[in-house]
VOMI-645855 format. One record per residue (C-alpha): x, z, y. Coordinates in Angstrom, 1 decimal, m for minus. Layout:
# VOMI-645855
       c1       c3       c2
        X        Z        Y
...
***
This chain:
# VOMI-645855
       c1       c3       c2
    134.0    101.3    162.3
    131.1    102.4    160.0
    131.9     99.5    157.6
    135.5    100.6    157.4
    134.5    104.2    156.7
    132.1    103.2    153.9
    134.8    101.0    152.3
    137.3    103.8    152.5
    134.8    106.2    150.8
    134.3    103.7    148.0
    138.0    103.4    147.4
    138.4    107.2    147.4
    135.5    107.4    144.9
    137.1    104.8    142.6
    140.4    106.6    142.8
    138.9    109.9    141.9
    136.9    108.3    139.0
    140.0    106.6    137.6
    142.0    109.8    137.9
    139.4    111.6    135.7
    139.5    109.1    132.9
    142.2    107.9    130.5
    142.7    104.6    128.9
    144.4    104.0    125.5
    148.1    103.4    125.7
    151.0    103.7    123.1
    148.2    103.8    120.5
    149.0    105.1    117.0
    147.1    103.4    114.2
    145.4    105.7    111.7
    144.5    104.6    108.2
    141.1    106.3    108.1
    137.7    106.2    109.6
    137.0    108.4    112.6
    135.3    111.7    112.1
    132.4    111.6    114.5
    129.2    113.6    115.2
    126.6    112.6    114.5
    127.8    110.6    111.5
    126.6    107.1    112.4
    129.1    105.2    110.3
    127.4    102.6    108.2
    123.8    103.4    109.2
    121.0    100.9    109.7
    119.0    101.1    112.8
    116.0     99.3    114.4
    116.8     97.3    117.6
    114.4     99.6    119.6
    116.4    102.8    118.9
    118.1    104.7    121.8
    121.9    104.4    122.0
    123.8    106.1    119.1
    126.0    108.2    121.4
    128.6    110.3    119.6
    131.6    112.6    119.9
    134.6    113.3    117.8
    134.1    116.3    115.5
    137.5    117.6    116.7
    136.8    119.7    119.8
    140.4    119.3    121.0
    139.9    115.5    121.6
    139.7    115.0    125.3
    138.8    111.3    125.6
    137.3    108.7    123.4
    137.4    105.0    124.0
    134.9    103.0    122.0
    134.3     99.2    121.9
    131.4     97.7    120.0
    131.3     94.0    119.2
    128.3     92.2    117.7
    128.8     89.8    114.8
    126.5     87.4    116.6
    128.1     88.0    120.0
    128.1     90.5    122.8
    130.1     93.7    123.3
    129.8     97.2    124.7
    132.4     99.6    126.0
    132.4    103.4    126.6
    135.1    105.7    127.8
    134.9    109.4    128.4
    134.6    112.9    126.8
    132.1    111.3    124.3
    130.7    107.8    123.7
    127.9    107.4    126.2
    126.5    103.8    126.1
    124.4    102.2    128.8
    120.8    102.0    127.5
    119.9     98.5    128.8
    123.2     97.1    127.6
    122.8     98.8    124.2
    119.3     97.3    123.7
    120.5     93.8    124.7
    123.4     94.0    122.2
    121.0     95.1    119.4
    118.5     92.5    120.2
    121.2     89.7    120.1
    122.4     91.0    116.7
    119.1     91.7    115.0
    119.5     91.2    111.2
    123.3     91.4    111.6
    125.8     94.1    112.3
    128.0     95.7    115.0
    131.7     96.5    114.6
    132.7     99.8    116.2
    136.3    100.5    117.2
    137.3    104.1    118.2
    140.3    105.4    119.9
    140.7    109.1    120.6
    143.1    111.1    122.8
    144.3    114.5    121.8
    147.2    116.4    123.4
    148.1    113.2    125.3
    148.4    111.1    122.2
    146.1    108.2    121.4
    145.0    107.2    117.9
    143.0    104.2    116.8
    140.9    104.5    113.6
    139.6    102.0    111.2
    136.7    100.0    112.5
    133.2    100.9    111.1
    129.9     99.0    111.1
    126.4     99.7    112.3
    123.7     97.4    110.8
    120.8     96.2    112.9
    117.7     95.8    110.8
    115.6     92.6    110.8
    112.6     94.9    110.7
    111.4     96.3    114.0
    110.3     99.9    114.4
    107.1     99.1    116.1
    106.6    102.6    117.3
    106.9    104.0    120.8
    108.1    107.4    119.8
    107.5    110.5    117.8
    105.9    113.9    118.4
    107.3    117.2    117.0
    106.9    120.9    117.4
    110.0    122.8    118.6
    110.1    126.3    117.2
    112.8    128.9    116.6
    113.7    129.0    112.9
    112.7    132.6    112.5
    109.9    134.0    110.3
    109.1    137.6    111.2
    107.7    136.7    114.6
    107.7    133.7    117.0
    107.8    133.4    120.8
    108.0    130.2    122.8
    107.1    127.0    121.0
    105.6    123.7    122.0
    104.6    120.2    120.9
    106.6    117.4    122.5
    106.8    113.6    122.5
    110.0    111.6    122.6
    110.4    108.0    123.5
    112.6    106.5    120.7
    114.1    103.7    122.9
    115.4    106.2    125.4
    116.2    110.0    125.6
    113.0    110.8    127.5
    111.1    113.9    126.2
    107.9    115.3    127.7
    105.8    118.3    126.7
    102.3    117.7    125.2
    101.4    121.4    124.7
    103.2    124.6    125.5
    102.1    127.8    123.9
    102.9    129.7    127.1
     99.9    128.0    128.6
     97.5    129.5    126.0
     98.6    133.1    125.7
    101.6    132.6    123.4
     99.6    131.4    120.4
    101.0    129.3    117.6
    100.5    125.6    118.1
    100.9    123.5    114.9
     99.4    121.0    112.4
     99.2    118.2    114.9
     98.7    114.6    113.7
     97.5    111.2    114.8
     95.8    108.5    112.8
     98.6    106.1    111.6
    100.4    106.4    115.0
     97.2    105.6    117.0
     96.9    108.2    119.8
     93.2    107.8    120.3
     92.7    109.9    117.1
     94.4    113.2    117.5
     94.0    116.6    115.8
     95.8    119.8    116.8
     95.4    123.3    115.3
     96.0    126.3    117.5
     96.4    129.8    116.1
     95.6    132.4    118.7
     92.8    134.7    119.9
     91.1    131.8    121.7
     92.5    129.1    119.5
     90.8    126.5    117.3
     91.1    123.0    115.9
     91.0    120.4    118.6
     89.8    116.9    117.5
     89.9    113.8    119.7
     88.2    110.7    118.2
     87.3    107.5    120.2
     87.4    109.4    123.5
     85.2    112.2    122.2
     86.6    115.8    122.2
     85.6    118.6    119.9
     87.0    122.1    119.6
     86.2    123.9    116.4
     86.8    127.7    115.8
     90.2    128.6    114.4
     88.5    129.8    111.3
     85.7    127.6    110.0
     82.8    129.7    108.7
     81.6    127.1    106.3
     84.8    127.2    104.3
     85.9    130.7    105.2
     89.4    129.8    106.5
     91.5    127.8    109.0
     91.7    124.0    109.1
     95.3    123.0    108.5
     97.5    120.2    107.2
     95.2    117.4    108.5
     95.3    113.8    107.5
     93.1    111.1    109.0
     91.0    108.6    107.0
     92.1    105.1    108.2
     88.6    104.4    109.6
     88.9    107.5    111.8
     85.6    109.1    110.9
     86.9    111.6    108.3
     89.8    114.0    108.3
     91.1    115.7    105.2
     92.2    119.3    105.7
     93.5    122.2    103.6
     92.4    125.8    104.2
     94.9    128.4    103.2
     95.3    132.1    102.9
     99.0    132.2    103.5
    101.4    135.1    102.8
    105.2    135.6    102.9
    107.8    137.4    100.9
    111.5    137.8    101.6
    114.6    137.4     99.5
    117.6    139.7     99.6
    120.1    136.9     98.6
    121.7    134.5    100.9
    120.6    131.2     99.4
    117.0    131.6    100.2
    115.5    133.8    103.0
    111.7    133.5    102.6
    108.9    132.3    100.4
    105.6    131.1    101.7
    102.8    131.1     99.2
     99.0    130.8     99.3
     96.8    133.5     97.8
     94.1    130.8     98.0
     93.9    127.2     99.2
     91.4    124.4     98.9
     91.0    120.8    100.2
     87.9    119.6    102.1
     86.9    116.7    104.3
     85.5    116.9    107.8
     83.1    114.3    109.2
     83.7    113.8    112.9
     80.3    112.0    113.4
     78.1    114.8    111.9
     80.5    117.7    112.6
     80.1    118.9    109.0
     82.4    119.7    106.2
     82.2    117.8    102.9
     83.2    120.0     99.9
     83.6    119.1     96.3
     84.4    121.1     93.2
     87.1    118.7     92.2
     89.2    119.6     95.2
     88.0    123.2     95.6
     88.3    124.7     92.1
     88.1    128.5     91.9
     91.3    129.2     89.9
     93.4    126.4     91.3
     95.2    126.0     94.6
     94.6    122.5     96.1
     96.8    121.5     99.1
     98.5    118.8    101.2
     95.7    116.1    101.3
     96.4    112.5    102.3
     94.2    109.4    102.2
     95.4    106.1    100.8
     95.9    103.3    103.4
     92.7    101.5    102.2
     90.8    104.8    102.4
     89.6    104.6     98.8
     91.7    107.4     97.4
     92.4    111.0     98.4
     95.8    112.3     97.3
     96.3    116.0     97.0
     98.5    118.6     95.2
     97.1    121.3     92.9
     98.6    124.3     91.0
     97.2    127.0     88.8
     96.8    130.1     90.9
     99.3    132.9     90.0
     99.4    136.6     90.3
    101.2    137.1     93.6
    103.8    138.1     94.5
    105.0    138.8     91.0
    104.7    135.2     89.7
    105.4    133.3     92.9
    108.1    131.2     91.2
    105.6    130.0     88.6
    103.4    128.3     91.1
    104.1    124.6     90.5
    102.0    121.8     92.0
    101.1    118.5     90.4
    100.2    115.3     92.3
     96.6    114.1     91.8
     94.2    111.7     93.4
     90.4    111.3     93.5
     88.3    108.3     94.6
     86.6    108.5     98.0
     83.6    106.6     99.3
     83.7    106.3    103.1
     80.0    105.1    103.1
     78.7    108.3    101.6
     81.6    110.7    102.3
     81.7    111.7     98.7
     84.6    112.0     96.2
     84.6    110.6     92.7
     83.8    112.5     89.5
     87.3    112.5     88.0
     90.7    113.3     89.3
     93.8    111.4     88.1
     97.1    113.2     87.7
    100.0    111.0     88.9
    102.8    113.5     88.5
    102.3    116.4     86.1
    104.4    119.5     86.5
    104.0    120.3     82.8
    106.2    117.2     82.2
    108.6    117.5     85.1
    108.9    121.3     85.3
    109.0    120.8     89.1
    106.6    121.2     92.0
    105.3    118.4     94.3
    104.4    118.7     98.0
    103.7    116.6    101.1
    102.5    113.3     99.5
    102.6    110.5    102.0
    101.6    107.0    101.0
    103.2    104.0    102.9
    100.7    102.2    105.0
    101.2     98.9    103.0
    100.1    100.7     99.9
    103.3    100.1     97.9
    104.9    103.5     97.8
    104.1    107.2     98.0
    106.9    109.5     99.2
    106.8    113.2     98.3
    109.0    116.2     98.2
    110.0    117.8     94.9
    111.2    121.4     94.6
    111.6    124.1     91.9
    108.3    125.8     92.7
    105.7    126.3     95.5
    105.0    123.9     98.3
    106.6    125.3    101.5
    109.7    123.2    101.0
    111.4    123.8    104.4
    112.8    127.1    102.9
    113.9    125.5     99.7
    117.5    124.1     99.7
    116.8    122.2     96.5
    113.9    120.3     98.0
    114.5    116.5     97.8
    112.6    113.4     98.7
    111.2    111.3     95.9
    109.6    107.9     95.9
    106.6    106.8     93.6
    106.1    103.1     93.2
    102.3    102.8     93.2
    102.4     99.4     91.6
    104.6    100.3     88.6
    104.1    104.1     88.4
    107.8    104.6     88.4
    109.3    107.5     90.4
    112.8    108.4     91.4
    114.8    110.7     93.6
    115.8    109.2     96.9
    119.5    110.0     96.4
    120.5    107.7     99.3
    119.0    110.1    101.8
    119.0    113.5    100.0
    121.5    116.3    100.7
    122.3    119.8     99.4
    119.9    121.2    102.0
    116.1    120.9    102.3
    114.5    117.5    102.9
    110.8    117.6    103.8
    108.0    116.8    106.3
    108.3    113.0    106.1
    106.1    110.1    107.0
    106.1    106.3    107.5
    106.1    104.0    110.4
    103.0    101.8    110.8
    104.8     98.7    109.3
    106.0    100.8    106.3
    109.6     99.7    106.9
    110.8    103.0    108.4
    110.4    106.6    107.6
    111.5    109.9    109.1
    112.1    113.3    107.5
    113.3    116.7    108.5
    116.4    118.3    107.0
    118.7    121.3    107.3
    121.8    119.4    106.2
    123.8    120.2    109.4
    123.9    124.0    109.2
    121.3    125.1    106.6
    119.2    126.8    109.3
    117.9    124.4    111.9
    115.7    121.4    110.8
    116.4    118.1    112.5
    114.8    114.7    112.4
    116.5    111.8    110.5
    115.4    108.2    110.1
    115.9    105.7    107.3
    114.4    102.4    106.1
    113.2    101.0    102.8
    114.3     97.5    101.8
    112.4     95.0     99.6
    113.9     96.5     96.4
    112.8    100.1     97.4
    116.3    101.3     98.3
    116.7    103.5    101.3
    119.4    103.0    103.9
    121.8    105.8    105.0
    119.8    108.1    107.3
    120.7    108.7    111.0
    120.0    111.7    113.2
    117.6    111.4    116.1
    119.8    110.2    119.0
    120.4    112.4    122.1
    122.3    111.6    125.3
    125.0    114.1    124.4
    124.2    114.9    120.8
    127.1    117.3    120.1
    126.2    119.5    123.0
    122.5    119.2    122.4
    122.3    120.0    118.7
    125.1    122.6    118.8
    123.4    124.5    121.6
    119.7    124.3    120.8
    118.0    127.3    119.4
    115.0    125.4    118.1
    114.1    123.5    115.0
    112.2    120.2    114.9
    109.0    120.7    112.9
    106.1    118.5    111.7
    107.1    115.3    113.4
    104.8    112.2    113.5
    105.2    108.6    114.7
    103.1    107.5    117.7
    102.6    103.9    118.9
    102.0    104.9    122.5
    102.4    108.0    124.7
     99.9    110.8    124.3
     98.1    111.5    127.6
***
């Protein structure tokens, strides 16, 4: 009797499930590509990435039926209010089609009528991602004041997100400027701005908490970048101010009344200062070590009279030699990109870990590019000295806060291309010729609902090779 009851319940469940779904019938062929969110048409992805679930942009579509076929074999099917793919089946399909492509066929039902759109492709890169996930700060995109924020980690092969640090656990202070050493989570630095805040440094199992304002340099320790050997960390110290626009195109300017670059020695707990990177009438900023540790990149601009000449502050890209044995910088700084020649400003230099390229953001003036719609990503070839705009990934909105995966085949960046207000994380890859692929948005289980309902921006992301404990 019990067996009959269970079988009856299963049959009823299947009937209810089938009654809630709809399959394509009397399909009308449409001579165009489907309009989907996020736009994953023609993107290139690593095989480890979470499923590229998507919805139709038309909110009146009630059901989508999606079939994916691999050029090397295998298939995947989804049917529902949005395309929701099984995670294990998705990864199996990508693994089988590494270095090849997937063909995606979409049917959509609206007002009882089914339409089938042109098939589109998703390319599966031959290069793995080789990263467990990313970290990021989630913060509301306001500027007068802030409330709840936190630093989170996200596994990139799934949709799993966990909190690393929540500012509600520390009196509501500002948590920011977190980074690891080339994705390795045994070297971590986090800066916390609050009454009881400071700069937290974890290196080879040793933990150190420095005051939020370092007395030896007279300011906070922000914008950190690890030396590849892990002993040294380059910081900037900034006296930051804001001013506000009355127009609609730009809301806010962030500028520094003073900024310098210095190096912190984690073994001796001392700061290493040099006149080349701490000039009195110049604002040095955004430090980054080369992958071999022999160079320190930084940006520098002639200090202006603020706030009157805020739009005349334009940063050049420079580098200075660094000797890890002595902890000293060289005696001459090289200018790689000179604002007197470009008329533009450079910020956030990030060298690829294979030493081939350096990616940076270029904007009209200043360095706080997240508020500049004209800010674009640029790529400097360190072998040839040639530089160009990454038109393949840039948009009409701000592109900024980028970095490379450990194998230098992938990079992320933040952008406000969706609505001009909220920053989101996109990914792309660089091929052997230095050309970037069409970027794709960080996948979510139900991306349309997630991104259209969230009240937080993704800020200062970073790749991590393993979860942070």
